[in-house]
C-alpha positions as CSV (number, residue, x, y, z in Angstrom):
1,G,2.1,-7.7,15.6
2,Y,0.1,-8.6,12.5
3,I,0.0,-6.8,9.1
4,R,-1.9,-8.1,6.1
5,I,-0.9,-6.9,2.6
6,G,-3.5,-7.2,-0.2
7,T,-1.7,-5.6,-3.1
8,V,2.0,-4.9,-3.7
9,S,1.7,-1.5,-5.5
10,Q,3.1,2.0,-5.5
11,G,3.0,3.6,-2.1
12,L,3.1,0.3,-0.2
13,G,6.5,1.1,1.4
14,E,5.2,4.3,3.0
15,Q,2.0,2.7,4.2
16,F,3.9,-0.2,5.6
17,G,6.1,2.2,7.6
18,K,3.0,3.9,9.1
19,D,1.5,0.5,10.1
20,L,4.7,-0.5,11.8
21,K,4.8,2.8,13.8
22,Q,1.2,2.2,14.9
23,L,2.0,-1.3,16.2
24,Q,5.2,0.0,17.9
25,A,3.2,2.8,19.6
26,I,1.0,0.1,21.3
27,R,3.9,-1.9,22.7
28,P,7.4,-2.9,21.7
29,L,7.3,-5.6,19.0
30,K,8.5,-9.0,20.1
31,G,7.6,-10.5,16.7
32,L,5.7,-9.6,13.5
33,I,3.5,-11.7,11.2
34,L,3.2,-10.5,7.6
35,D,0.2,-12.1,5.9
36,L,0.7,-12.4,2.1
37,R,-2.0,-14.9,1.5
38,F,-4.2,-13.8,-1.5
39,A,-1.8,-10.9,-2.1
40,A,-0.9,-9.9,-5.6
41,G,0.7,-7.0,-7.5
42,T,3.3,-6.2,-10.1
43,D,5.3,-3.4,-8.5
44,F,8.6,-5.1,-7.6
45,K,10.1,-1.8,-6.4
46,A,7.3,-1.6,-3.8
47,A,8.2,-5.1,-2.6
48,I,11.8,-4.0,-2.1
49,D,10.7,-1.0,-0.1
50,V,9.1,-3.3,2.4
51,V,12.1,-5.6,2.7
52,D,14.3,-2.5,3.2
53,Y,12.7,-1.8,6.6
54,F,14.3,-5.0,8.0
55,A,17.7,-5.1,6.2
56,A,20.8,-3.7,7.8
57,T,23.2,-4.2,4.9
58,E,23.2,-3.5,1.2
59,Q,22.2,-6.7,-0.7
60,L,21.2,-7.5,-4.2
61,L,17.8,-9.2,-3.7
62,L,16.0,-9.1,-7.1
63,K,16.4,-9.0,-10.8
64,W,13.5,-8.4,-13.2
65,G,13.1,-6.9,-16.7
66,G,16.6,-5.6,-16.9
67,Q,16.3,-4.0,-13.4
68,T,17.9,-4.8,-10.1
69,G,16.7,-4.3,-6.6
70,R,18.9,-3.7,-3.6
71,T,18.4,-2.9,0.1
72,Q,20.3,0.0,1.6
73,A,22.7,-0.2,4.5
74,K,21.4,1.3,7.7
75,S,22.1,1.4,11.4
76,D,18.4,1.3,12.6
77,P,16.6,-1.6,10.8
78,I,13.5,-3.2,12.3
79,K,15.0,-6.1,14.2
80,T,11.9,-8.0,15.3
81,P,11.5,-11.7,14.4
82,L,9.4,-12.0,11.3
83,A,7.1,-14.8,10.0
84,V,5.4,-14.6,6.6
85,L,2.2,-16.4,5.6
86,I,2.0,-17.5,1.9
87,N,-0.4,-19.7,-0.2
88,P,-1.1,-20.6,-3.8
89,Q,-2.8,-17.2,-4.2
90,T,0.3,-15.3,-3.3
91,V,1.0,-13.9,-6.7
92,G,3.6,-11.7,-8.6
93,A,5.4,-9.1,-6.6
94,A,4.0,-10.6,-3.4
95,E,5.9,-13.8,-4.2
96,A,9.0,-11.8,-4.7
97,L,8.5,-10.0,-1.4
98,A,8.3,-13.4,0.4
99,G,11.3,-14.8,-1.4
100,M,13.5,-11.7,-0.8
101,L,12.7,-11.7,2.9
102,R,13.9,-15.3,3.1
103,I,17.1,-15.1,1.1
104,A,18.1,-12.1,3.1
105,G,17.7,-14.2,6.3
106,L,15.0,-11.9,7.6
107,A,11.9,-14.1,7.7
108,Y,10.5,-17.6,8.2
109,L,7.9,-18.6,5.6
110,V,4.8,-20.5,6.7
111,G,2.0,-22.0,4.5
112,S,2.0,-23.5,1.1
113,P,3.9,-22.8,-2.2
114,T,3.1,-19.5,-4.0
115,A,1.6,-19.2,-7.5
116,G,4.7,-19.1,-9.6
117,Q,3.5,-16.1,-11.6
118,A,6.2,-13.5,-10.7
119,R,7.3,-12.0,-14.1
120,T,7.2,-8.8,-16.0
121,Y,4.3,-8.2,-18.5
122,H,3.9,-6.2,-21.7
123,E,0.4,-4.8,-22.3
124,F,-1.1,-4.5,-25.8
125,T,-4.3,-2.6,-26.8
126,L,-6.3,-4.6,-29.3
127,T,-8.4,-3.1,-32.1
128,N,-11.6,-3.7,-30.1
129,G,-10.1,-1.7,-27.2
130,Q,-9.5,-4.7,-25.0
131,K,-6.1,-5.1,-23.2
132,L,-3.9,-8.1,-23.7
133,R,-1.1,-8.8,-21.2
134,I,1.8,-11.1,-22.2
135,G,4.3,-12.4,-19.7
136,Q,7.8,-11.7,-20.7
137,N,10.9,-11.6,-18.4
138,P,11.2,-14.0,-15.5
139,V,11.9,-12.7,-12.0
140,E,15.1,-13.9,-10.3
141,L,16.0,-13.6,-6.6
142,G,19.4,-12.3,-5.7
143,N,20.7,-15.8,-5.0
144,G,20.0,-16.8,-8.6
145,E,16.7,-18.6,-7.9
146,I,14.1,-18.0,-10.6
147,I,10.6,-17.9,-9.1
148,S,8.5,-17.2,-12.2
149,D,7.3,-20.8,-12.7
150,K,7.9,-22.8,-9.5
151,G,7.0,-20.1,-7.0
152,V,8.3,-19.8,-3.5
153,A,8.2,-22.7,-1.2
154,P,7.5,-22.3,2.6
155,D,10.0,-23.2,5.3
156,L,7.1,-24.8,7.1
157,L,4.4,-26.5,5.0
158,V,0.9,-26.1,6.3
159,E,-1.9,-27.7,4.2
160,S,-5.3,-26.0,4.0
161,T,-7.9,-25.3,1.4
162,L,-8.2,-21.8,-0.1
163,A,-11.8,-21.6,1.1
164,A,-10.8,-22.3,4.6
165,E,-8.0,-19.7,4.5
166,R,-10.4,-17.0,3.2
167,N,-12.6,-17.8,6.2
168,Y,-9.6,-17.7,8.6
169,I,-8.6,-14.2,7.3
170,I,-12.1,-12.9,8.1
171,D,-12.0,-14.6,11.6
172,P,-8.9,-16.5,12.7
173,F,-10.8,-17.7,15.8
174,S,-13.6,-19.3,13.7
175,V,-14.6,-22.9,14.0
176,L,-15.6,-24.6,10.8
177,T,-18.8,-26.7,11.1
178,R,-18.1,-29.0,8.2
179,P,-15.2,-29.9,5.8
180,L,-14.3,-27.2,3.3
181,T,-13.5,-27.4,-0.4
182,N,-12.1,-24.5,-2.6
183,S,-15.7,-23.5,-3.5
184,T,-17.9,-24.2,-0.4
185,A,-17.4,-23.0,3.1
186,Q,-19.6,-23.1,6.2
187,P,-18.4,-20.5,8.7
188,A,-19.1,-20.7,12.4
189,P,-22.2,-19.0,13.8
190,R,-21.7,-15.2,14.2
191,R,-21.0,-13.8,17.6
192,T,-24.0,-12.3,19.4
193,L,-23.9,-8.5,19.5
194,N,-24.9,-6.6,22.6
195,E,-27.3,-3.6,22.6
196,A,-24.4,-1.1,22.7
197,E,-22.8,-2.7,19.7
198,L,-26.0,-2.8,17.8
199,V,-26.6,0.9,18.4
200,R,-23.0,1.8,17.4
201,R,-23.3,-0.2,14.1
202,H,-26.7,1.4,13.4
203,K,-25.2,4.9,13.8
204,D,-22.2,4.0,11.6
205,G,-24.6,2.7,8.9
206,V,-23.2,-0.9,9.2
207,D,-25.4,-3.9,8.5
208,P,-25.8,-5.6,11.9
209,D,-25.9,-9.0,10.1
210,A,-22.6,-8.4,8.3
211,P,-19.6,-10.5,9.4
212,Q,-16.9,-8.4,11.1
213,P,-13.2,-9.0,10.7
214,I,-11.2,-9.6,13.9
215,D,-8.9,-6.7,14.8
216,L,-5.9,-8.5,16.3
217,K,-4.4,-5.2,17.4
218,D,-7.4,-4.4,19.6
219,S,-7.9,-6.8,22.5
220,K,-11.3,-5.2,23.4
221,N,-12.7,-6.3,20.1
222,A,-11.3,-9.8,20.2
223,P,-13.7,-12.7,20.8
224,K,-13.9,-14.4,24.2
225,K,-12.5,-17.6,22.7
226,T,-8.7,-17.3,22.4
227,T,-7.8,-20.4,20.5
228,I,-6.5,-19.6,17.0
229,I,-8.0,-22.0,14.5
230,D,-6.2,-20.7,11.5
231,P,-3.4,-23.3,11.1
232,S,-0.9,-21.1,9.3
233,L,-1.3,-18.2,11.7
234,G,-1.1,-20.6,14.6
235,R,2.2,-22.2,13.4
236,A,3.6,-18.7,12.8
237,L,2.7,-17.7,16.4
238,D,4.3,-20.9,17.7
239,F,7.5,-20.1,15.8
240,L,7.7,-16.5,17.1
241,K,6.9,-17.6,20.7
242,G,9.5,-20.3,20.6
243,L,12.1,-17.9,19.2
244,A,11.2,-15.4,22.0
245,I,11.8,-18.1,24.6
246,L,15.1,-19.0,23.2
247,Q,16.3,-15.4,23.1
248,T,15.4,-14.8,26.7
249,K,17.3,-17.9,28.0
250,P,20.6,-17.2,29.6
251,D,23.7,-18.4,27.8
């Protein structure tokens, strides 16, 4: 299964639970990839709500701004293996989410170090009406690790440019036609649409020339090519597949 989080904000825990149920309704989960690349947010309680789905015991996982966050003991946590994708644009509460999953022993982190911007902020209104946010308290994981400056490091480092990763999120099967920098990307040619697809997109008011994200949960919409070019996603899949093989081997 694959879930991508864009913003860690109020209501995320409830929405995450709905997404999990949808995935489990398709088939039993043998592994889950949580994509936190380019994710941001300042709601640390929402981050704890996500971790709580996977935790079986009560644990102190986070300290921020005089508050603490703990998971709750439960008999029915989600037990599927979990891989988390991170990069330098994983910011704030998204960094805390990745860090908490790791120190709780719940996830394997793949990608590159996060932004190091997890902290609480105080907002001031200036005389001209503009808002000024000033970072105040650092954020500390339950094991004492402060992530406000250095960020969260991956368990498996995968080097890639931000421009390439943005392209991979749109289409993880894409083939890049020239080297990328953080500002210039050349995506692969778009897939050819058949007549039925053109009619459907016209009825839906969708631009036929607009790029379409790949729905990894719907095999009918997947491209014919099956090689994942996204290096972080590919390494995460390798990890989950290898873990599944080890778990099925007899003692």
